[in-house]
RODO-2510 file (C-alpha; in nm, 4 decimals, decimal comma):
residues 362
     n   res          X          Y          Z
     1     m     5,6259     5,5157     5,0598
     2     a     5,8077     5,2726     4,8384
     3     c     6,1384     5,3740     4,6837
     4     p     6,1219     5,4639     4,3129
     5     t     6,3651     5,1843     4,2280
     6     q     6,1842     4,9222     4,4386
     7     f     5,9882     4,7581     4,1573
     8     l     6,2845     4,7562     3,9207
     9     c     6,5065     4,5991     4,1859
    10     k     6,2440     4,3365     4,2703
    11     a     6,1960     4,2554     3,9011
    12     l     6,5687     4,2185     3,8391
    13     r     6,6061     4,0066     4,1517
    14     t     6,3175     3,7811     4,0465
    15     v     6,4620     3,7341     3,6972
    16     g     6,8004     3,6544     3,8467
    17     l     6,6561     3,3971     4,0869
    18     v     6,4499     3,2364     3,8091
    19     l     6,7602     3,2053     3,5889
    20     f     6,9529     3,0670     3,8864
    21     y     6,6788     2,8064     3,9315
    22     y     6,6816     2,7220     3,5593
    23     v     7,0562     2,6572     3,5626
    24     f     7,0195     2,3805     3,8214
    25     s     6,6798     2,2433     3,7172
    26     i     6,7506     2,2145     3,3449
    27     g     7,1173     2,1441     3,4058
    28     i     7,0641     1,8367     3,6243
    29     t     6,8139     1,6891     3,3758
    30     f     7,0574     1,7068     3,0850
    31     y     7,3552     1,6179     3,3009
    32     n     7,1970     1,2988     3,4349
    33     k     7,0859     1,1989     3,0851
    34     w     7,4403     1,2543     2,9572
    35     l     7,5931     1,0623     3,2479
    36     m     7,3602     0,7656     3,1948
    37     k     7,5015     0,7090     2,8445
    38     d     7,8216     0,5623     2,9883
    39     f     7,7432     0,5122     3,3572
    40     h     7,4539     0,2649     3,3736
    41     f     7,4039     0,2667     3,7499
    42     p     7,1293     0,5241     3,8187
    43     l     7,0481     0,3984     4,1700
    44     f     7,4119     0,4129     4,2774
    45     m     7,4316     0,7610     4,1287
    46     t     7,1248     0,8635     4,3307
    47     l     7,2807     0,7283     4,6529
    48     v     7,5937     0,9341     4,5883
    49     h     7,3777     1,2413     4,5276
    50     l     7,1923     1,1852     4,8549
    51     t     7,5214     1,1606     5,0426
    52     i     7,6492     1,4845     4,8896
    53     i     7,3205     1,6670     4,9580
    54     f     7,3367     1,5556     5,3225
    55     c     7,6947     1,6799     5,3588
    56     l     7,6175     2,0142     5,1954
    57     s     7,2994     2,0522     5,4037
    58     t     7,5028     1,9889     5,7182
    59     l     7,7570     2,2535     5,6168
    60     t     7,4797     2,5003     5,5330
    61     r     7,3071     2,4413     5,8679
    62     s     7,6380     2,4974     6,0479
    63     a     7,6943     2,8217     5,8563
    64     m     7,3406     2,9409     5,9358
    65     q     7,3879     2,8518     6,3027
    66     c     7,7129     3,0476     6,3179
    67     w     7,5514     3,3446     6,1449
    68     t     7,2361     3,3595     6,3573
    69     g     7,3806     3,2220     6,6810
    70     k     7,0732     2,9997     6,7182
    71     p     7,0871     2,6168     6,7237
    72     r     6,9249     2,4345     6,4335
    73     v     6,6386     2,1929     6,4912
    74     t     6,7263     1,8252     6,5416
    75     l     6,4369     1,5828     6,5737
    76     p     6,4274     1,3072     6,8399
    77     w     6,4719     0,9561     6,7017
    78     k     6,1122     0,8486     6,7699
    79     v     5,9654     1,1520     6,5946
    80     y     6,2253     1,1223     6,3197
    81     f     6,1305     0,7675     6,2229
    82     s     5,7549     0,8072     6,2701
    83     k     5,7072     1,1447     6,0985
    84     v     5,9918     1,1777     5,8467
    85     a     6,0349     0,8178     5,7245
    86     p     5,7245     0,8023     5,4961
    87     t     5,8213     1,1265     5,3213
    88     a     6,1832     1,0120     5,2854
    89     l     6,0862     0,6764     5,1336
    90     a     5,8493     0,8368     4,8810
    91     t     6,1099     1,0973     4,7872
    92     a     6,3815     0,8352     4,7419
    93     l     6,1655     0,6209     4,5137
    94     d     6,0529     0,9242     4,3123
    95     i     6,4089     1,0420     4,2481
    96     g     6,5491     0,6908     4,2014
    97     l     6,2902     0,5853     3,9428
    98     s     6,3227     0,9180     3,7620
    99     n     6,6995     0,8751     3,7265
   100     w     6,6561     0,5093     3,6334
   101     s     6,4240     0,6019     3,3464
   102     f     6,7030     0,7964     3,1741
   103     l     6,8458     0,4628     3,0637
   104     f     6,5410     0,4074     2,8420
   105     i     6,3653     0,7288     2,7389
   106     t     6,4361     1,0678     2,5875
   107     i     6,4362     1,3924     2,7845
   108     s     6,1259     1,5112     2,5986
   109     l     5,9219     1,2043     2,7002
   110     y     6,0603     1,2273     3,0537
   111     t     5,9670     1,5952     3,0854
   112     m     5,6168     1,5423     2,9517
   113     t     5,5433     1,2376     3,1657
   114     k     5,6739     1,4015     3,4832
   115     s     5,4266     1,6829     3,4175
   116     s     5,1530     1,4329     3,4989
   117     a     5,2697     1,4472     3,8616
   118     v     5,0210     1,7330     3,9027
   119     l     4,7391     1,4782     3,8626
   120     f     4,8695     1,2572     4,1390
   121     i     4,9496     1,5515     4,3664
   122     l     4,5928     1,6685     4,3124
   123     f     4,4557     1,3219     4,3896
   124     f     4,6490     1,2834     4,7150
   125     s     4,5742     1,6433     4,8148
   126     l     4,2047     1,5608     4,7867
   127     l     4,2586     1,2328     4,9704
   128     f     4,4378     1,4048     5,2607
   129     k     4,1896     1,6949     5,2467
   130     l     4,4582     1,9489     5,1599
   131     e     4,2583     2,0506     4,8536
   132     e     3,8918     2,1462     4,8356
   133     p     3,6840     1,9581     4,5711
   134     n     3,6073     2,1789     4,2714
   135     p     3,4254     2,1060     3,9413
   136     f     3,7056     2,2753     3,7492
   137     l     3,9463     2,0083     3,8754
   138     i     3,7758     1,7643     3,6383
   139     l     3,8774     1,9894     3,3488
   140     v     4,2335     2,0013     3,4837
   141     v     4,2493     1,6209     3,4918
   142     v     4,1022     1,5902     3,1403
   143     l     4,3449     1,8434     2,9918
   144     i     4,6572     1,6926     3,1476
   145     s     4,5535     1,3332     3,0714
   146     s     4,4588     1,4181     2,7123
   147     g     4,7833     1,6068     2,6626
   148     l     4,9872     1,3124     2,7917
   149     f     4,8008     1,0737     2,5605
   150     m     4,8548     1,2992     2,2568
   151     f     5,2231     1,3385     2,3385
   152     t     5,2865     0,9638     2,3503
   153     l     5,0613     0,8910     2,0488
   154     k     5,2668     0,7559     1,7579
   155     s     5,5880     0,8720     1,9206
   156     t     5,8860     0,7325     1,7290
   157     q     6,1048     0,7363     2,0409
   158     f     5,8558     0,5849     2,2839
   159     n     5,9846     0,3243     2,5295
   160     l     5,7241     0,1448     2,7404
   161     e     5,9591     0,0394     3,0204
   162     g     6,0958     0,3896     3,0709
   163     f     5,7495     0,5431     3,0382
   164     i     5,6123     0,3169     3,3134
   165     m     5,9069     0,4069     3,5363
   166     v     5,8465     0,7817     3,5003
   167     l     5,4707     0,7389     3,5395
   168     l     5,5290     0,5387     3,8596
   169     a     5,7746     0,8060     3,9750
   170     s     5,5069     1,0711     3,9102
   171     f     5,2548     0,8698     4,1116
   172     i     5,4983     0,8348     4,4011
   173     g     5,5860     1,2021     4,3535
   174     g     5,2220     1,2870     4,4277
   175     i     5,2561     1,1057     4,7598
   176     r     5,5967     1,2650     4,8148
   177     w     5,4876     1,6276     4,7794
   178     t     5,1678     1,5739     4,9758
   179     l     5,3625     1,4213     5,2640
   180     t     5,6266     1,6947     5,2342
   181     q     5,3530     1,9556     5,2617
   182     l     5,2130     1,7843     5,5713
   183     l     5,5628     1,7542     5,7184
   184     m     5,6465     2,1224     5,6722
   185     q     5,2982     2,2209     5,7886
   186     k     5,3579     2,0755     6,1362
   187     a     5,5040     2,3740     6,3139
   188     e     5,5972     2,1678     6,6184
   189     l     5,8544     1,9772     6,4120
   190     g     6,0365     2,2980     6,3185
   191     l     6,1102     2,1886     5,9596
   192     q     5,9699     2,4962     5,7859
   193     n     6,3140     2,5737     5,6504
   194     p     6,3810     2,3393     5,3518
   195     i     6,7516     2,3193     5,4412
   196     d     6,6542     2,1508     5,7680
   197     t     6,4068     1,9323     5,5803
   198     m     6,6746     1,8226     5,3307
   199     y     6,9132     1,7490     5,6179
   200     h     6,6627     1,5216     5,7931
   201     l     6,5366     1,3481     5,4769
   202     q     6,8642     1,2366     5,3181
   203     p     6,9730     0,9605     5,5630
   204     l     6,6334     0,7872     5,5534
   205     m     6,6173     0,8320     5,1763
   206     f     6,9542     0,6571     5,1516
   207     l     6,8378     0,3686     5,3716
   208     g     6,5114     0,3381     5,1785
   209     l     6,6789     0,3221     4,8374
   210     f     6,9756     0,1066     4,9382
   211     p     6,7920    -0,2334     4,9298
   212     l     6,6632    -0,1584     4,5782
   213     f     7,0184    -0,0680     4,4768
   214     l     7,1575    -0,3945     4,6176
   215     l     6,8935    -0,5967     4,4369
   216     n     6,9410    -0,4366     4,0963
   217     e     7,2911    -0,2911     4,0819
   218     g     7,4896    -0,4221     4,3791
   219     l     7,6821    -0,6952     4,1980
   220     s     7,7277    -0,4934     3,8799
   221     v     7,8666    -0,1905     4,0621
   222     s     8,1067    -0,4018     4,2693
   223     t     8,2560    -0,5517     3,9526
   224     t     8,2530    -0,2513     3,7210
   225     e     8,5814    -0,1172     3,5907
   226     k     8,4515     0,2370     3,6366
   227     l     8,4662     0,2157     4,0177
   228     f     8,5905    -0,0834     4,2156
   229     r     8,7894    -0,2697     3,9480
   230     v     8,9619     0,0218     3,7825
   231     s     9,2847    -0,0373     3,5977
   232     e     9,3835     0,3299     3,6080
   233     l     9,3352     0,5841     3,8826
   234     s     9,2237     0,8453     3,6303
   235     h     8,9106     0,6404     3,5476
   236     l     8,8117     0,6253     3,9143
   237     l     8,8711     0,9977     3,9624
   238     y     8,6645     1,0733     3,6512
   239     s     8,3713     0,8691     3,7842
   240     l     8,3907     1,0299     4,1280
   241     v     8,4098     1,3817     3,9857
   242     t     8,1160     1,3329     3,7478
   243     l     7,9038     1,1843     4,0257
   244     s     7,9989     1,4667     4,2624
   245     v     7,9024     1,7322     4,0081
   246     g     7,5580     1,5718     3,9799
   247     g     7,5234     1,5757     4,3590
   248     m     7,6083     1,9445     4,3756
   249     l     7,3553     2,0164     4,1002
   250     a     7,0920     1,8246     4,2988
   251     f     7,1642     2,0285     4,6111
   252     g     7,1684     2,3486     4,4071
   253     l     6,8257     2,2646     4,2636
   254     g     6,6665     2,2359     4,6078
   255     f     6,8479     2,5447     4,7308
   256     s     6,7525     2,7543     4,4246
   257     e     6,3867     2,6524     4,4608
   258     f     6,3996     2,7642     4,8229
   259     l     6,5553     3,0987     4,7316
   260     l     6,3003     3,1605     4,4588
   261     v     6,0031     3,0834     4,6849
   262     s     6,1377     3,2688     4,9883
   263     r     6,2274     3,5863     4,7980
   264     t     5,9274     3,5919     4,5604
   265     s     5,6422     3,3413     4,5958
   266     s     5,5581     2,9827     4,5103
   267     l     5,3345     3,1156     4,2314
   268     t     5,6500     3,2498     4,0685
   269     l     5,8080     2,9056     4,1054
   270     s     5,5026     2,7384     3,9516
   271     i     5,4952     2,9719     3,6522
   272     a     5,8721     2,9441     3,6108
   273     g     5,8303     2,5656     3,6116
   274     i     5,5968     2,5825     3,3101
   275     f     5,8430     2,7865     3,1056
   276     k     6,1230     2,5593     3,2258
   277     e     5,9497     2,2589     3,0691
   278     v     5,9129     2,4471     2,7407
   279     c     6,2838     2,5356     2,7486
   280     t     6,3764     2,1759     2,8314
   281     l     6,1820     2,0382     2,5346
   282     l     6,3220     2,2964     2,2930
   283     l     6,6775     2,2225     2,4091
   284     a     6,6209     1,8458     2,3844
   285     v     6,4919     1,8772     2,0276
   286     e     6,7688     2,1171     1,9255
   287     f     7,0741     1,9547     2,0848
   288     l     6,9839     1,5906     2,1569
   289     g     6,7842     1,5149     1,8431
   290     d     6,4580     1,4313     2,0209
   291     k     6,1825     1,3980     1,7617
   292     m     5,8392     1,5481     1,8179
   293     s     5,5484     1,5547     1,5737
   294     t     5,2824     1,8249     1,5494
   295     v     5,0463     1,6054     1,7540
   296     n     5,3132     1,5662     2,0227
   297     w     5,3621     1,9434     2,0464
   298     l     4,9857     1,9926     2,0584
   299     g     4,9600     1,7394     2,3404
   300     f     5,2327     1,9233     2,5284
   301     a     5,0411     2,2513     2,4891
   302     v     4,7174     2,0898     2,6128
   303     c     4,8973     1,9478     2,9162
   304     l     5,0531     2,2832     3,0013
   305     s     4,7123     2,4491     2,9710
   306     g     4,5800     2,2044     3,2317
   307     i     4,8700     2,2812     3,4658
   308     s     4,8202     2,6551     3,4112
   309     l     4,4494     2,6207     3,4897
   310     h     4,5334     2,4388     3,8124
   311     i     4,7741     2,7168     3,9181
   312     g     4,5180     2,9805     3,8232
   313     l     4,2449     2,8137     4,0275
   314     k     4,4653     2,7933     4,3364
   315     t     4,5666     3,1570     4,2979
   316     y     4,2033     3,2658     4,2615
   317     r     4,0926     3,0668     4,5675
   318     n     4,3714     3,2207     4,7736
   319     k     4,2638     3,5705     4,6729
   320     v     3,8937     3,5179     4,7481
   321     g     3,9738     3,4078     5,1001
   322     n     3,9992     3,0291     5,1133
   323     g     4,3734     3,0569     5,1480
   324     p     4,6392     2,7896     5,1142
   325     m     4,6841     2,5124     5,3644
   326     v     5,0522     2,5925     5,4164
   327     r     5,2042     2,9368     5,4458
   328     y     5,5494     3,0765     5,4973
   329     l     5,5740     3,3938     5,7003
   330     p     5,7096     3,7014     5,5244
   331     v     6,0838     3,6769     5,4823
   332     r     6,1475     3,9661     5,7146
   333     e     5,9418     3,8078     5,9937
   334     n     6,1046     3,4663     5,9752
   335     p     6,4783     3,4665     6,0615
   336     d     6,5236     3,1206     5,9069
   337     l     6,4369     3,2625     5,5661
   338     e     6,6817     3,5522     5,5876
   339     f     6,9733     3,5538     5,3445
   340     p     7,1845     3,8642     5,4131
   341     l     7,3842     3,8240     5,0927
   342     l     7,0632     3,8670     4,8918
   343     q     6,9552     4,1833     5,0697
   344     t     7,0189     4,5202     4,9139
   345     k     6,9759     4,8720     5,0420
   346     d     6,6615     4,8994     4,8337
   347     d     6,5050     4,6207     5,0375
   348     h     6,4794     4,8577     5,3322
   349     c     6,2601     5,0898     5,1239
   350     e     5,9841     4,8302     5,0947
   351     d     5,6509     4,9060     5,2561
   352     t     5,6541     4,7777     5,6133
   353     n     5,2796     4,7116     5,5939
   354     d     5,3298     4,4499     5,3229
   355     e     5,1670     4,1300     5,4465
   356     e     5,2609     3,9125     5,1486
   357     e     5,2943     3,5473     5,2380
   358     h     5,4718     3,2776     5,0404
   359     e     5,2537     2,9685     5,0121
   360     i     5,3222     2,6210     4,8830
   361     l     5,1325     2,5591     4,5598
   362     y     5,2362     2,2089     4,4647
***
């Protein structure tokens, strides 16, 4: 029998984890946009973020190893370069181009265009046979594409260069998440825990993005007065602190997504992502002065309806027995997903016959 307070505790915990996720997800979007106003080196900023994420992932892995007493997975070099490198390169380009676009476009246009990533994820999922063909997918594509077109139609703050960057980032993001799904699906690699995945991805992401950084920003960064030619130490410290805060937000985003999925389900993350985009647009209009017409808002609603339909279809297929391609074991059956600080006494009252699984629904 479940405890009387079980559902209330689970609801409060879910709300808390969703808000925790919102803080990092919305926060890093606005923070990077703010930082790009004065610091015009998005690729260098991304490299710093990758370095910080790697350091924090290393510390987290060490803490988990001390807590569990079990060694963390470390891939051999041959497997590392052959299996992880494609995912790392796609992830680096996705993040790098997304940050780069903040130099040109508003947060509202960025948010809307990044929503189109669902189309590309869907395309590559079909290509890699991770998704079963379905007639309703045509409607999903039409809704999202139409919504994107309506949002950019007669937009007074439209920038073609930035729009192409985000659209390219969304395309690469489709490859990124498909490869990430395949990577985490391979049980023999032992990367089911996203902390281990982040740890292994960051070095190759850094190496993949570094040549693009040298080509576009190398000379400018080496001569900027904000970093290497500072006249006052305070300017250098300010730049380092602001970059470090962004790196911690980036790590917190990945960690909060992991917590939300591991303690609830990826469906919760998907639904939370829809409301997050609504919140992001409302905040951008209210505080940053982004301008959106009635047609733009209507396009945004149409796009979200397409994303919602896609989530609904995947949920329905999972319930009727087709099941997802990738599953996480229940938290209590997978030691890597245990977070003792999140457990409460009420958790022990949960039904032991609960076979809920947390699947990836990208």
